C-alpha atoms as an extended CHARMM CRD file, in Angstrom:
* protein
*
        76  EXT
         1         1  MET       CA             91.2410000000       84.5710000000       88.2390000000  PROA      1               0.0000000000
         2         2  LEU       CA             92.6150000000       87.9110000000       89.3980000000  PROA      2               0.0000000000
         3         3  THR       CA             90.5560000000       90.8840000000       88.2860000000  PROA      3               0.0000000000
         4         4  SER       CA             92.1370000000       94.2700000000       87.7410000000  PROA      4               0.0000000000
         5         5  SER       CA             91.1260000000       97.8410000000       86.9800000000  PROA      5               0.0000000000
         6         6  PHE       CA             93.3810000000      100.4840000000       85.4600000000  PROA      6               0.0000000000
         7         7  PHE       CA             93.0260000000      104.2540000000       85.6800000000  PROA      7               0.0000000000
         8         8  ASP       CA             95.4760000000      106.6720000000       84.0330000000  PROA      8               0.0000000000
         9         9  LEU       CA             95.2720000000      110.1040000000       85.6150000000  PROA      9               0.0000000000
        10        10  GLU       CA             96.6360000000      111.6640000000       82.4300000000  PROA      10              0.0000000000
        11        11  VAL       CA             93.4890000000      110.5460000000       80.5710000000  PROA      11              0.0000000000
        12        12  PRO       CA             90.6170000000      113.0540000000       80.9340000000  PROA      12              0.0000000000
        13        13  ALA       CA             87.9330000000      110.3340000000       81.1290000000  PROA      13              0.0000000000
        14        14  ASP       CA             89.7580000000      108.6330000000       84.0400000000  PROA      14              0.0000000000
        15        15  GLN       CA             90.2730000000      111.9890000000       85.7600000000  PROA      15              0.0000000000
        16        16  ALA       CA             86.5450000000      112.6650000000       85.4870000000  PROA      16              0.0000000000
        17        17  ALA       CA             85.6340000000      109.1960000000       86.7970000000  PROA      17              0.0000000000
        18        18  LEU       CA             87.8770000000      109.6510000000       89.8340000000  PROA      18              0.0000000000
        19        19  GLN       CA             86.3100000000      112.9810000000       90.8030000000  PROA      19              0.0000000000
        20        20  SER       CA             83.9560000000      110.7510000000       92.8150000000  PROA      20              0.0000000000
        21        21  PRO       CA             86.3500000000      108.1110000000       94.1740000000  PROA      21              0.0000000000
        22        22  MET       CA             83.6870000000      106.2500000000       96.1450000000  PROA      22              0.0000000000
        23        23  LEU       CA             81.6280000000      105.7380000000       92.9930000000  PROA      23              0.0000000000
        24        24  ALA       CA             84.6170000000      104.8470000000       90.8110000000  PROA      24              0.0000000000
        25        25  LEU       CA             86.5850000000      102.6980000000       93.2620000000  PROA      25              0.0000000000
        26        26  GLY       CA             84.2330000000      101.7470000000       96.0660000000  PROA      26              0.0000000000
        27        27  ASP       CA             82.9950000000       98.4170000000       94.7350000000  PROA      27              0.0000000000
        28        28  LEU       CA             86.0620000000       97.3320000000       92.7670000000  PROA      28              0.0000000000
        29        29  LYS       CA             87.6270000000       93.9860000000       93.6220000000  PROA      29              0.0000000000
        30        30  GLY       CA             91.1020000000       92.7310000000       92.8410000000  PROA      30              0.0000000000
        31        31  LEU       CA             94.0380000000       94.8270000000       91.7080000000  PROA      31              0.0000000000
        32        32  VAL       CA             93.4420000000       98.5460000000       91.1490000000  PROA      32              0.0000000000
        33        33  ILE       CA             96.1590000000      100.4470000000       89.3020000000  PROA      33              0.0000000000
        34        34  LEU       CA             96.2050000000      104.2350000000       89.5030000000  PROA      34              0.0000000000
        35        35  ASP       CA             98.8360000000      105.4410000000       87.0400000000  PROA      35              0.0000000000
        36        36  GLU       CA            100.1150000000      108.9660000000       87.7220000000  PROA      36              0.0000000000
        37        37  VAL       CA             98.1490000000      109.1190000000       90.9900000000  PROA      37              0.0000000000
        38        38  GLN       CA            100.3580000000      112.0090000000       92.1130000000  PROA      38              0.0000000000
        39        39  LEU       CA             98.2730000000      114.1530000000       89.7560000000  PROA      39              0.0000000000
        40        40  ALA       CA             95.2530000000      113.6350000000       92.0390000000  PROA      40              0.0000000000
        41        41  PRO       CA             96.3910000000      114.2310000000       95.6390000000  PROA      41              0.0000000000
        42        42  ALA       CA             92.7540000000      114.4830000000       96.7380000000  PROA      42              0.0000000000
        43        43  LEU       CA             92.5240000000      110.6820000000       96.2820000000  PROA      43              0.0000000000
        44        44  PHE       CA             95.0230000000      109.9060000000       99.0430000000  PROA      44              0.0000000000
        45        45  PRO       CA             92.6690000000      110.3210000000      102.0360000000  PROA      45              0.0000000000
        46        46  PHE       CA             90.1650000000      107.9800000000      100.3350000000  PROA      46              0.0000000000
        47        47  LEU       CA             92.8840000000      105.4130000000       99.5550000000  PROA      47              0.0000000000
        48        48  ARG       CA             94.2410000000      105.5070000000      103.1180000000  PROA      48              0.0000000000
        49        49  GLU       CA             90.7610000000      105.0360000000      104.5690000000  PROA      49              0.0000000000
        50        50  ARG       CA             90.1100000000      102.0550000000      102.2610000000  PROA      50              0.0000000000
        51        51  ARG       CA             93.3960000000      100.4340000000      103.2520000000  PROA      51              0.0000000000
        52        52  THR       CA             92.6570000000      100.9420000000      106.9420000000  PROA      52              0.0000000000
        53        53  ARG       CA             89.1480000000       99.5160000000      106.5650000000  PROA      53              0.0000000000
        54        54  ARG       CA             90.4730000000       96.4140000000      104.7770000000  PROA      54              0.0000000000
        55        55  ARG       CA             93.0190000000       95.8320000000      107.5470000000  PROA      55              0.0000000000
        56        56  ARG       CA             90.3240000000       96.1150000000      110.2270000000  PROA      56              0.0000000000
        57        57  HSD       CA             88.1370000000       93.5710000000      108.4610000000  PROA      57              0.0000000000
        58        58  ASN       CA             90.9970000000       91.0950000000      108.1220000000  PROA      58              0.0000000000
        59        59  SER       CA             89.7310000000       87.9320000000      109.7470000000  PROA      59              0.0000000000
        60        60  PRO       CA             91.9450000000       86.3650000000      112.4450000000  PROA      60              0.0000000000
        61        61  ASN       CA             91.2330000000       83.0060000000      110.7500000000  PROA      61              0.0000000000
        62        62  ARG       CA             93.2010000000       83.9710000000      107.6680000000  PROA      62              0.0000000000
        63        63  GLY       CA             96.7220000000       82.7190000000      107.2150000000  PROA      63              0.0000000000
        64        64  ARG       CA             99.8410000000       84.6750000000      108.0540000000  PROA      64              0.0000000000
        65        65  ALA       CA            100.8450000000       84.8940000000      104.3790000000  PROA      65              0.0000000000
        66        66  GLU       CA             97.6760000000       86.8080000000      103.5150000000  PROA      66              0.0000000000
        67        67  SER       CA             98.1150000000       89.0680000000      106.5150000000  PROA      67              0.0000000000
        68        68  SER       CA            101.7020000000       89.7950000000      105.4440000000  PROA      68              0.0000000000
        69        69  ALA       CA            100.5170000000       90.6310000000      101.9490000000  PROA      69              0.0000000000
        70        70  MET       CA             98.1230000000       93.2560000000      103.3420000000  PROA      70              0.0000000000
        71        71  ASP       CA            100.8910000000       94.6880000000      105.5160000000  PROA      71              0.0000000000
        72        72  SER       CA            102.9880000000       95.2400000000      102.4060000000  PROA      72              0.0000000000
        73        73  VAL       CA            100.3670000000       97.4680000000      100.7080000000  PROA      73              0.0000000000
        74        74  ARG       CA            101.8470000000      100.9040000000      100.2320000000  PROA      74              0.0000000000
        75        75  LEU       CA            100.6180000000      104.1230000000       98.7050000000  PROA      75              0.0000000000
        76        76  VAL       CA            103.3220000000      105.2060000000       96.2980000000  PROA      76              0.0000000000
């Protein structure tokens, strides 16, 4: 079962939680949705670093389909 987490950057409680992105996002698994992320540009360096780290830890034993899925991750 796919797990997901949703944060809306227009909601003060979510804004407060994401002031410490490592605490809020560091251990999350599955799909993470950041609605209105453009309101928190300070998150982008953290998100880029996480994406890079996940790519580096991609095992060469994994299938091409999974590798392609990771290549399609974009910060928008």
